[in-house]
C-alpha positions, 0 to 999 in steps of 0.5 A: 097517824096509824098505831098498832095495838096487839089483839090476839095470837092463834096457835093451829094443828093442821092436817094432812097438806095436799098439793095440787099441781094447777099449772107448770108455775104454781101449785094449790095447796089444801089443809084443814085445821085439825085443832087450836087456839087463840088468846088475847087481851079479852079474847080467848077460845078454840079453833073449831075443828074441821070448821074450815082450812088454809089454801095456799097458791105456791108458784114455782120460784117459792113465792106464793098467797094464801087464803084462809077460813075458819070458825073461833069460839071463844070460851063464852060461846061465841062463834067468829068467822075468821078469814084471811088473805096473805103473802108468803116469800122465801128463796127456793131452799125454805120452801122446799123445807116448808112444803116437806113440813120441816122445822124452818127459821122464822126469820127466812121468810115473809109471811104477812097477812089481813084478817077479817073477823064476822062476830056476833053483836055483843062484847066482840063486835068491835072485831067487825069494826075493825082493820088487823094485819098479822104475821105468821110462822110455821112449824111441822105440825101447824102455824101460829099467827100473831093479829094486830088492830090497826088503829 
């Protein structure tokens, strides 16, 4: 049987959102990380500013997928690469609010992801050998992500 164990929470401040109309049925977004921090059992630190960002693909129906990549730096100096893919869907009026950077009730949309971490040998090596799942919510200035280990 599988179960989930809480791993960490990230709070991220994002820069200006750029939207590119790629085709009639979707837009590609790009937004760089400005700052942030993370904390979990035995793990805490900051998000390295300008080390990457989030790159959502939003379909005309309001659904979409996203990819992100950026660096974490632990309080003891280790650098960890975080990559993630995910899915977000919501009613069209909620997507419009999200894209406009307005506050939205996190229960009004679905935002789930599967992050992967690349950590150096040592106390964080367990992250290389673990599957994670996560949930996210947007706010006007950034995002909050909570991740769980699948055990």
